[in-house]
C-alpha positions in Angstrom: 11.1 -38.0 -32.0 10.8 -34.8 -34.1 7.5 -35.5 -35.1 6.5 -36.4 -31.2 8.1 -32.7 -30.5 5.7 -31.1 -33.7 2.4 -32.7 -32.3 2.9 -31.3 -28.7 3.5 -27.9 -30.2 0.7 -27.8 -32.6 -1.6 -29.4 -29.4 -0.4 -26.2 -27.3 -0.8 -24.0 -30.0 -4.6 -25.2 -30.5 -4.8 -24.8 -26.7 -3.8 -21.1 -26.7 -6.1 -20.3 -29.7 -8.8 -22.1 -27.8 -8.1 -19.8 -24.6 -8.0 -16.8 -26.7 -10.9 -17.8 -28.6 -12.7 -17.4 -25.0 -11.0 -14.6 -24.5 -12.1 -12.7 -27.0 -15.3 -13.9 -27.6 -15.2 -15.7 -31.0 -17.9 -18.8 -30.0 -17.9 -20.2 -33.3 -13.9 -20.5 -33.5 -13.8 -21.5 -29.9 -16.2 -24.4 -30.6 -14.5 -25.4 -33.7 -11.1 -25.8 -31.5 -13.1 -27.7 -29.1 -13.7 -30.2 -31.4 -10.2 -30.4 -32.6 -9.2 -30.9 -28.7 -11.5 -33.4 -27.9 -10.0 -37.1 -27.9 -12.9 -39.0 -27.1 -13.5 -38.2 -23.6 -16.5 -36.0 -24.6 -16.4 -32.0 -25.4 -17.5 -31.1 -21.6 -14.7 -32.9 -20.4 -12.2 -31.6 -22.7 -13.0 -27.8 -22.3 -13.1 -28.6 -18.4 -9.7 -29.9 -18.6 -7.8 -27.4 -20.8 -6.2 -24.8 -18.6 -3.2 -22.1 -18.7 -0.1 -22.5 -16.5 -2.2 -20.7 -13.8 -5.2 -23.3 -14.1 -7.5 -20.6 -15.6 -10.1 -22.4 -17.7 -12.0 -20.6 -20.9 -14.6 -19.9 -18.6 -12.1 -17.8 -16.4 -11.2 -16.0 -19.6 -14.5 -15.5 -20.6 -16.0 -14.1 -17.6 -12.7 -11.5 -17.2 -13.4 -10.2 -20.5 -17.3 -10.0 -20.0 -18.0 -12.6 -22.9 -21.3 -13.5 -21.8 -22.4 -15.3 -24.9 -19.3 -17.6 -24.1 -20.1 -18.3 -20.9 -23.9 -19.0 -21.3 -22.5 -21.9 -23.8 -20.1 -23.3 -21.3 -22.8 -23.4 -18.3 -26.0 -23.6 -20.2 -25.1 -26.5 -23.2 -21.7 -28.2 -21.5 -23.0 -27.9 -17.9 -19.3 -26.5 -16.6 -18.9 -25.5 -12.9 -19.6 -22.1 -12.6 -17.4 -21.7 -9.3 -14.2 -23.3 -10.8 -11.1 -22.3 -9.3 -7.9 -21.2 -11.1 -4.4 -21.5 -9.3 -5.1 -18.3 -7.1 -8.4 -19.8 -5.9 -10.5 -17.5 -8.3 -14.0 -18.2 -9.7 -15.0 -16.6 -12.9 -17.6 -14.3 -11.0 -14.4 -13.1 -8.9 -12.7 -12.5 -12.3 -15.7 -10.7 -13.7 -16.0 -8.7 -11.0 -12.7 -7.4 -11.0 -13.0 -6.0 -14.2 -16.3 -4.3 -13.4 -18.4 -6.6 -16.2 -21.6 -6.2 -14.3 -23.9 -7.9 -17.1 -21.6 -10.9 -16.9 -21.3 -11.2 -13.4 -25.1 -10.9 -12.8 -25.4 -13.5 -15.6 -22.9 -15.9 -13.5 -25.2 -15.2 -10.3 -27.9 -16.1 -12.2 -26.5 -19.2 -13.0 -25.8 -20.0 -9.3 -22.1 -18.6 -8.7 -21.4 -18.7 -5.0 -21.4 -14.4 -4.6 -19.1 -15.1 -1.3 -16.4 -17.1 -2.8 -13.3 -15.9 -1.7 -9.8 -16.4 -3.5 -6.8 -17.5 -1.6 -6.3 -14.5 -0.2 -9.8 -13.8 1.1 -10.5 -11.4 -1.4 -14.3 -11.8 -2.7 -16.1 -10.0 -5.6 -17.3 -7.7 -2.8 -13.8 -6.5 -2.4 -13.2 -6.0 -6.1 -16.2 -4.1 -6.6 -15.5 -1.6 -3.5 -11.8 -1.0 -4.9 -13.0 -0.2 -8.2 -16.1 1.9 -6.9 -19.0 -0.3 -8.8 -22.1 0.8 -6.8 -24.4 -1.6 -9.1 -22.2 -4.8 -8.6 -22.0 -3.8 -4.7 -25.9 -3.5 -4.4 -26.2 -6.4 -6.4 -23.7 -8.8 -4.2 -25.2 -7.4 -1.2 -28.6 -8.1 -2.1 -27.5 -12.0 -2.4 -26.3 -11.9 1.1 -22.6 -11.1 1.2 -21.5 -10.2 4.1 -20.0 -6.6 4.1 -17.2 -7.5 6.4 -16.0 -10.0 4.5 -12.1 -10.5 5.3 -9.0 -10.9 3.1 -5.1 -10.3 3.6 -5.7 -7.0 3.1 -8.7 -6.6 4.9 -12.4 -5.6 4.6 -14.1 -4.3 1.7 -14.6 -0.7 3.4 -10.7 -0.9 3.5 -10.3 -1.7 -0.1 -12.6 1.0 -0.6 -10.9 3.7 1.2 -7.4 2.5 0.1 -8.5 3.3 -3.6 -10.0 6.5 -2.8 -13.5 5.3 -3.6 -15.5 8.0 -2.1 -19.0 6.5 -3.6 -18.1 3.2 -2.2 -17.0 3.9 1.2 -20.4 5.8 1.6 -22.6 3.1 0.2 -20.6 0.7 2.4 -21.3 2.6 5.9 -24.6 2.9 4.9 -24.6 -0.9 4.8 -23.3 -0.8 8.6 -19.5 -1.8 7.4 -17.3 -1.0 10.5 -15.4 1.9 10.2 -13.0 0.6 12.6 -12.3 -2.6 11.1 -8.7 -3.6 11.1 -6.4 -6.2 9.2 -4.0 -8.3 10.7 -1.5 -5.7 10.9 -3.9 -3.2 12.0 -4.6 -1.5 9.2 -8.2 0.4 9.3 -10.0 2.0 6.8 -9.2 5.3 8.1 -5.6 4.7 7.6 -6.2 3.3 4.1 -8.1 6.6 3.2 -5.0 9.0 4.6 -2.4 6.8 2.4 -4.4 7.3 -0.4 -4.6 10.7 0.4 -8.5 11.0 0.3 -9.9 13.7 1.8 -13.6 13.1 0.9 -13.0 9.3 2.0 -11.5 10.2 5.2 -14.4 12.6 6.3 -16.8 10.1 5.5 -15.3 7.6 8.0 -14.5 10.2 10.5 -18.2 11.2 10.6 -19.1 7.4 10.9 -16.9 7.1 14.1 -13.8 6.2 12.6 -10.7 6.6 15.2 -8.4 9.2 14.0 -5.5 7.8 16.4 -6.0 4.3 15.5 -2.2 3.4 14.8 -0.4 0.5 12.4 3.1 -0.5 13.2 3.5 2.6 15.5 2.6 4.9 13.0 -0.8 6.8 13.5 -3.0 8.5 10.9 -1.2 11.7 11.6 2.2 10.5 11.4 1.0 9.1 7.6 -0.9 12.4 7.0 2.5 14.4 7.8 4.7 11.9 5.5 2.1 12.3 2.3 2.4 16.2 3.2 -1.2 17.1 3.0 -2.2 20.2 4.8 -6.0 19.5 4.2 -5.7 16.0 5.6 -3.6 16.8 8.4 -6.2 19.8 9.5 -9.0 17.3 8.8 -7.1 15.0 11.4 -6.4 17.3 14.0 -9.9 18.8 13.9 -11.3 15.1 14.7 -9.2 14.4 17.4 -6.1 13.4 16.0 -2.8 13.4 18.5 -0.2 15.6 17.2 2.0 14.3 20.5 1.7 10.7 19.7 5.1 9.2 18.7 6.1 6.4 16.2 8.2 3.5 16.8 11.1 5.4 16.3 10.3 7.7 18.9 8.9 10.5 16.5 6.4 12.9 16.4 3.9 13.7 13.3 5.7 17.0 12.7 9.4 15.3 13.0 7.9 13.1 10.3 7.1 16.0 8.1 10.1 18.0 8.8 12.3 15.0 7.5 10.5 15.2 4.5 10.9 18.8 4.3 7.1 19.5 4.3 6.5 23.0 5.4 3.1 23.0 5.2 2.1 20.1 7.6 5.0 21.4 9.9 3.2 24.7 9.8 -0.1 23.2 11.2 1.2 21.0 13.7 3.9 23.2 15.3 1.6 25.2 17.5 -0.1 22.1 18.4 2.8 19.8 19.1 4.8 20.0 22.6 8.6 21.1 21.7 10.8 18.3 21.2 13.8 18.0 23.3 17.1 18.9 21.9 15.7 21.5 19.2 16.5 24.8 20.2 14.8 26.9 17.5 11.1 25.7 17.6 10.0 27.3 14.6 9.4 25.8 11.2 12.7 26.4 9.4 14.7 25.3 13.0 13.0 22.4 13.1 13.3 21.4 9.4 17.0 22.0 9.5 17.5 19.9 12.8 15.7 17.1 11.7 17.2 17.0 8.2 20.7 17.1 9.8 19.8 14.5 12.5 18.7 12.3 9.4 21.5 12.4 7.3 23.7 11.1 10.3 21.5 8.2 10.9 23.2 5.0 10.5 21.7 2.7 8.0 22.4 -0.2 10.4 19.5 -0.2 12.3 17.2 -1.1 9.4 16.0 -4.8 10.3 17.3 -7.5 8.4 15.6 -11.2 8.6 18.1 -13.9 10.1 17.3 -15.9 7.0 19.7 -16.3 4.3 18.0 -15.9 0.7 20.7 -18.1 -0.7 19.8 -19.8 -3.9 16.0 -20.1 -3.3 14.8 -19.2 -6.9 16.6 -22.0 -8.3 14.2 -24.7 -9.3 14.1 -27.7 -6.6 14.7 -31.0 -7.5 11.6 -33.3 -7.5 11.3 -36.1 -5.0 9.8 -39.4 -5.9 6.4 -39.8 -4.4 4.4 -42.9 -4.3 1.2 -43.0 -5.5 0.0 -44.0 -1.9 1.8 -41.3 -0.4 0.3 -38.7 -2.6 -3.1 -40.3 -1.7 -2.4 -39.6 1.8 -1.2 -36.4 1.1 -3.9 -35.2 -0.4 -5.9 -36.4 2.4 -3.9 -34.5 5.0 -4.3 -31.7 2.6 -8.1 -31.7 2.5 -7.9 -31.8 6.6 -5.8 -28.9 6.5 -8.3 -26.7 4.4 -11.1 -27.7 6.4 -9.3 -26.4 9.6 -8.2 -23.4 7.5 -11.7 -22.7 7.0 -12.7 -22.9 10.8 -9.7 -20.5 11.3 -7.9 -23.1 13.4 -4.3 -22.2 12.1 -2.4 -24.6 14.3 -4.6 -27.5 13.2 -4.1 -26.6 9.8 -0.5 -26.4 9.9 -0.2 -29.7 11.5 -2.2 -31.3 8.5 -0.3 -29.3 5.8 2.8 -30.3 7.5 1.9 -33.8 7.1 1.1 -33.6 3.8 4.3 -31.8 3.2 6.0 -34.7 4.3 4.0 -37.3 2.1 4.6 -35.4 -0.7 7.4 -32.3 -0.8 6.9 -31.5 -4.4 3.6 -29.9 -4.1 4.4 -26.0 -3.6 0.8 -25.5 -3.0 1.2 -26.4 0.4 4.3 -24.8 1.5 1.9 -21.9 0.0 -0.9 -22.9 2.3 1.2 -23.5 5.4 3.1 -20.1 4.9 -0.6 -18.3 4.9 -1.5 -20.2 8.1 1.9 -18.8 9.6 1.1 -15.3 8.7 -2.5 -15.6 10.6 -0.5 -16.9 13.5 2.1 -14.3 13.5 5.0 -16.2 12.4 6.8 -14.3 10.2 9.9 -16.4 10.1 8.4 -19.5 9.5 6.0 -18.0 7.1 9.2 -16.5 5.0 10.8 -19.9 5.0 7.9 -21.8 3.5 7.3 -19.1 1.0 11.0 -19.2 -0.1 10.9 -23.0 -0.1 7.1 -22.7 -2.3 9.3 -20.2 -5.0 12.5 -22.8 -5.0 9.8 -25.4 -6.3 8.1 -22.9 -8.8 9.9 -19.9 -9.6 7.6 -19.0 -12.2 4.3 -18.8 -9.8 3.3 -15.5 -9.0 1.1 -16.6 -5.6 4.5 -17.6 -4.3 5.9 -14.3 -4.6 2.8 -12.9 -3.0 3.6 -15.4 0.1 6.8 -14.0 0.3 6.0 -10.4 0.1 3.5 -11.1 2.7 5.8 -12.6 5.0 8.4 -9.9 4.5 6.2 -7.5 5.3 4.9 -9.1 8.6 8.4 -8.9 9.3 9.0 -5.5 8.4 11.4 -5.8 6.0 9.5 -3.3 3.6 11.9 -2.9 1.0 12.5 -6.9 0.4 8.7 -7.5 0.6 8.2 -5.1 -2.2 10.6 -6.6 -4.5 8.8 -9.9 -3.8 5.5 -8.3 -4.8 7.3 -6.6 -7.8 8.7 -10.0 -9.1 5.0 -11.6 -8.7 3.8 -8.3 -10.7 6.4 -9.3 -13.5 5.1 -13.1 -14.0 1.2 -12.1 -13.7 0.5 -8.2 -14.5 -3.1 -8.3 -14.1 -2.8 -9.4 -10.5 -4.5 -6.8 -9.1 -3.8 -7.9 -5.5 -0.1 -8.3 -6.0 -0.2 -4.8 -7.6 -2.3 -3.2 -4.6 0.5 -5.3 -2.4 3.1 -3.9 -4.2 2.0 -0.2 -4.3 0.9 -0.5 -0.2 4.4 -2.0 0.7 6.0 0.7 -0.8 4.1 3.5 1.1 4.4 1.3 4.3 8.2 1.4 4.0 8.4 5.1 3.4 6.0 5.5 6.7 8.3 3.0 8.6 12.2 4.3 7.3 10.6 7.9 7.6 12.0 9.0 4.3 11.4 8.4 0.6 13.6 9.0 -2.3 13.4 12.2 -4.2 10.8 11.9 -7.1 13.0 12.3 -10.5 
């Protein structure tokens, strides 16, 4: 028994060193370890089968670190699949694009990598290039026929670019006819993203391209967001572009009231002469409004914050596995395949039906719950999405994607604090997952806007 455990540990150590060699670009060591791991099924099959806990292969690690020579060996000598996907549905090209390794990305494309390949949340290499301001890669990808309006859970590449304050990316994408008024499922637009990011240059570019200065999400207009962030320049820019200072958010507050709650004098001063007086505010002045709003906020009951009627209970405890027969497993895989086809056709209700069949046949497979949760999100069914996400986490508490699904469902239900916690738990599991990091940041901002308050900076 002891010798078996020792042998297993030795194999795990070799696997780790093998993947590290791909990551660091040590091709000689990589080849040596590959031969040691081969147990007779052939070098190519051995290398293809070696993966980490997130199903990332040597090709993923080499691409992520820009190790083009390792990629060449894997693709040209071993003939591996250039579009192999990890547990998040990401291809090596997506990894290379996210890290800005243009030479590696170009090589992968030359080897036939799909330039439009998207992850499970819809993010393509174009999204990552836009979010990092990589104009060279943006140009290369568009030259390959990638759709400038490619959708992800967080919107189009233009929304990503604006949300990261990437002025050059925004300008480039608009020049290539990106829609300045594109929306996510929860009505986030490029302009709202630019305002949330505090990017005046991106905002000005979008307004010049015809972006709607009054498009709102969750009841909050761009002016509400700008007032909350406290940027006098952005507030003034939106006013000049036709932003309506008298629009009310879901709490019945005008932008000036949001600014007053935060004690942001600059924004209040800009908005005061343009805003119709608010009933019950006897002293319609900067000081009077700030004093009134802050005293009113202090007396508000926190019980008004929305809660979800779904107990969290012990969902993070790993669920017991259910015995599944080989026949049931096979039928589950077939049902999943049909669900995947329906999802690609955007027939989300049909996909739910097939995934449900697959789950009934194999309740141990967390990926099925993850897929069905995403379908519920696309259908706007937050509570069902949350139930599946939490069941998914119960099966795989250490899976970052399960945290992302839970956060997305909670965000749809406007439970922003809980959503941010779920995203943060995912970030702790996978610190390099940019989608999780972005989702956490964006949800914190959305929560601030939703509640109308922000914790004081320490």
